[in-house]
C-alpha positions in Angstrom: -0.3 0.3 -0.1 1.7 3.7 -1.0 0.6 6.6 -0.2 -1.2 8.9 -3.4 0.3 12.3 -3.9 -2.9 14.2 -2.5 -2.4 12.0 0.7 1.0 14.3 1.3 -0.6 17.7 0.4 -2.6 19.4 3.6 -4.5 21.5 1.7 -6.2 18.2 0.0 -8.1 17.2 3.9 -11.3 18.4 4.8 -10.3 19.3 8.6 -6.9 20.4 10.4 -5.7 21.1 14.6 -2.5 21.2 16.3 -0.9 18.8 18.1 2.6 19.5 20.5 4.3 15.9 20.6 5.0 15.6 24.4 8.2 14.3 26.5 6.7 10.9 27.1 6.0 10.9 23.4 9.4 9.6 22.8 11.2 6.3 22.6 14.5 5.3 23.5 15.3 5.7 19.4 14.6 9.6 20.4 11.5 10.1 18.6 8.2 9.9 19.0 7.4 6.9 19.1 5.0 4.8 16.7 1.8 4.3 19.1 2.4 7.8 19.9 1.8 8.7 16.3 -0.6 6.4 16.3 -2.4 8.1 18.9 -2.4 11.5 16.9 -4.1 10.0 13.8 -7.0 8.3 16.6 -7.5 12.2 18.2 -7.6 13.7 14.8 -10.3 11.2 13.7 -12.3 11.7 17.1 -12.0 15.3 16.6 -13.6 15.3 12.9 -16.6 13.5 14.4 -16.9 15.7 17.3 -16.6 18.9 15.0 -19.6 17.2 12.7 -21.4 15.5 15.2 -20.8 17.0 18.3 -19.5 15.4 21.4 -23.0 12.7 22.5 -21.6 9.6 21.7 -18.2 10.3 20.8 -16.8 10.8 24.2 -18.1 7.4 25.5 -21.4 5.6 25.3 -23.4 2.4 27.2 -24.5 0.7 23.5 -23.4 1.2 20.4 -19.1 1.9 20.1 -17.5 3.8 17.3 -14.6 2.1 16.9 -11.7 1.3 14.3 -12.3 -2.0 12.3 -8.8 -1.6 11.0 -5.8 0.7 10.7 -3.2 1.4 8.3 -0.4 3.5 9.4 2.6 4.4 7.0 5.3 6.1 8.4 7.3 8.3 5.7 9.9 10.2 8.4 10.4 10.5 12.2 8.1 12.4 14.0 10.0 14.9 16.7 10.0 16.1 19.8 9.5 20.6 20.4 8.3 21.0 17.1 4.3 21.0 16.4 2.4 18.5 14.1 -0.2 19.2 11.9 -3.2 17.0 12.2 -5.1 16.9 8.8 -8.1 14.7 8.2 -10.4 13.7 5.0 -13.3 11.7 5.0 -13.3 9.3 2.0 -16.2 6.6 2.4 -19.3 6.3 4.1 -21.6 3.2 3.2 -24.4 1.7 5.8 -21.9 -0.7 7.6 -18.4 1.4 8.2 -17.0 4.7 7.0 -13.2 5.6 6.2 -10.7 8.4 6.9 -7.5 9.1 5.8 -5.4 11.1 8.4 -2.0 13.0 7.5 0.6 14.1 10.0 3.1 17.1 9.2 5.8 18.3 10.9 8.3 21.5 9.8 6.3 21.1 6.1 6.9 17.6 5.2 4.3 14.8 5.4 5.5 12.5 8.2 3.3 10.0 8.3 -0.5 8.9 6.7 -2.8 6.6 8.2 -6.2 4.8 6.4 -8.9 4.1 8.5 -12.0 2.0 8.7 -14.3 2.6 10.7 -17.3 0.7 12.4 -20.2 0.6 15.2 -19.9 -2.3 17.8 -22.6 -3.7 19.8 -23.0 -6.7 21.3 -20.0 -8.6 20.5 -20.1 -7.8 16.9 -20.1 -5.8 13.9 -23.2 -3.4 13.6 -24.6 -1.0 10.8 -23.4 2.5 11.7 -26.4 4.6 14.0 -28.5 6.0 11.3 -27.9 9.8 12.3 -24.3 9.3 11.8 -24.3 8.2 8.5 -26.7 11.1 7.6 -24.2 12.9 9.0 -21.3 11.8 7.3 -23.1 11.4 4.1 -23.8 14.7 3.8 -19.9 16.2 4.3 -18.8 13.4 2.0 -17.0 15.3 -1.2 -15.4 14.3 -4.0 -14.6 11.1 -3.8 -10.0 11.2 -4.0 -7.8 8.0 -5.9 -7.0 5.5 -3.1 -4.6 2.4 -3.1 -6.6 -0.9 -2.4 -5.8 -2.0 1.0 -3.1 -4.6 1.5 -3.6 -8.4 1.6 -3.4 -9.3 4.7 -6.6 -10.9 6.2 -7.5 -11.3 9.7 -9.6 -14.6 11.2 -10.3 -15.1 15.2 -7.9 -17.8 14.7 -5.3 -16.4 12.4 -2.5 -15.9 15.4 -2.5 -19.8 15.9 1.0 -20.1 13.3 2.8 -17.5 15.3 5.2 -19.3 17.2 6.9 -16.9 19.3 4.3 -16.1 22.6 4.6 -13.7 25.5 2.1 -13.6 28.2 0.6 -10.2 29.4 -0.9 -8.6 32.5 -3.7 -6.5 31.7 -3.9 -3.2 33.7 -6.4 -0.5 35.0 -5.3 2.0 32.5 -5.9 -0.6 29.8 -9.2 0.2 29.9 -11.1 3.5 28.1 -13.6 5.6 28.4 -16.2 3.1 28.0 -14.7 0.0 30.1 -13.7 -1.4 27.2 -10.0 -2.3 26.1 -8.5 0.7 24.5 -7.8 1.0 21.3 -4.0 2.2 21.5 -3.9 -0.7 24.4 -4.4 -3.3 21.4 -1.9 -1.0 19.4 0.7 -1.5 22.3 -0.2 -4.8 23.1 0.8 -5.9 19.2 4.3 -3.4 19.6 5.1 -5.2 22.4 4.5 -8.7 20.8 6.7 -7.8 17.8 9.6 -5.9 20.2 9.7 -9.0 22.9 10.8 -11.4 19.7 13.1 -9.5 17.9 16.4 -9.4 20.1 18.5 -11.5 17.6 18.1 -8.4 15.1 19.5 -6.0 17.6 23.1 -6.0 17.2 25.3 -2.8 17.9 25.3 -0.1 14.8 22.4 -1.5 14.1 18.1 -0.8 14.2 14.7 -1.4 13.4 12.6 1.1 11.9 8.5 0.3 11.3 7.3 1.2 7.5 3.8 0.2 8.0 1.5 -1.1 10.6 -1.4 -2.7 9.5 -3.7 -3.8 12.3 -7.2 -5.9 12.5 -9.8 -4.6 15.6 -11.4 -7.9 15.9 -12.8 -7.5 19.7 -14.0 -5.0 22.1 -13.7 -6.8 25.8 -14.8 -6.0 28.9 -13.7 -7.0 31.9 -9.7 -7.7 31.1 -8.8 -10.9 33.1 -5.9 -12.3 31.5 -3.7 -11.2 27.9 -1.5 -13.1 26.2 0.9 -12.4 22.8 1.9 -14.4 19.5 4.2 -13.3 16.9 6.4 -14.5 13.7 8.0 -13.2 10.7 6.4 -13.9 7.7 8.9 -13.2 5.3 12.0 -11.3 4.5 13.3 -8.6 2.0 16.5 -7.4 1.1 16.6 -4.4 4.1 12.8 -5.1 5.6 11.0 -8.0 6.9 7.3 -8.4 7.8 5.9 -9.6 11.5 3.1 -10.7 12.3 1.4 -10.1 15.7 -1.5 -11.3 17.4 -2.7 -10.0 21.2 -5.6 -11.8 23.2 -7.5 -10.7 26.2 -9.6 -13.3 28.1 -8.1 -15.9 25.2 -10.8 -14.0 22.6 -8.2 -12.3 19.8 -8.8 -8.8 20.2 -6.2 -7.8 17.4 -3.6 -9.2 14.7 -1.4 -7.1 12.9 1.3 -7.2 10.3 4.5 -5.0 10.9 6.8 -4.3 8.0 10.1 -3.6 9.6 12.9 -2.1 8.3 16.7 -2.5 9.3 18.7 0.4 9.1 22.6 1.3 9.9 22.7 3.9 12.9 25.7 5.8 12.0 24.5 6.3 8.1 20.6 6.0 9.2 20.1 4.6 5.7 18.4 0.7 5.5 21.0 -2.0 5.5 20.9 -5.8 4.0 19.3 -8.7 6.5 22.6 -10.6 6.1 22.2 -14.8 6.0 23.1 -15.0 9.8 20.5 -12.7 10.9 17.9 -15.1 8.5 19.2 -18.4 10.2 18.8 -16.8 14.1 15.4 -15.9 13.3 14.2 -19.4 11.4 12.9 -20.7 14.6 10.4 -17.1 14.6 8.9 -17.6 10.9 5.2 -18.4 10.9 4.5 -21.8 9.8 3.0 -22.5 7.5 
């Protein structure tokens, strides 16, 4: 999935506002962490919805929950501390069961990331049609539909993680709940990040680093309460300097999210991609996805 030219142009979007990165958004690489970047995209979508339909039903709900069904985030440049980020949002599709947004972040005049987000309505343990009032409001707002790339070929089902060989237990925390006392959207993203990080020790060598190029998340369930959690990961394939990682997160033994991450091996000094050699591939052989 490649970004389209219009997605990197801030003038192509319907709604914009500014976010200031905070110090605790930084990770060990000293740039804004990928999940923190995803939180900026989430904030963009929520503020857009609040702008067009008001806060009622957006802040929290005891019935129908508006939640992402799938997000694909492409990281084009690092996002840094102390410089404001312009968040731009465009509604690009609406139907009875879902709506789709493109959210882009800009810093210092450069597009740093783009997210495609498919939203849905969750109730009684399954996806439902969008509330009629929201469907009508968004349909009236939908303008000219720009060119969109097809979704990546990454399928997700309730048993998708069974072939992922690396397993990590996890203890849910109070903070993992959102305002609806459900598993939070960014908690799922953080679980999947932890699953990926826990399985890549063989790739962490002096002078080398790993950058995330794309994260594709399917959100499958929104449980409450949270009793237990477990993570699963596997390497799905290697390129020259990149590789794909599949991750899954279970809560209460139910698969709540699966993810494909495209990672790039970097030379820290040169800040350029570097080939994945045979020794690294052999070291990760036991982590390959079964089948």
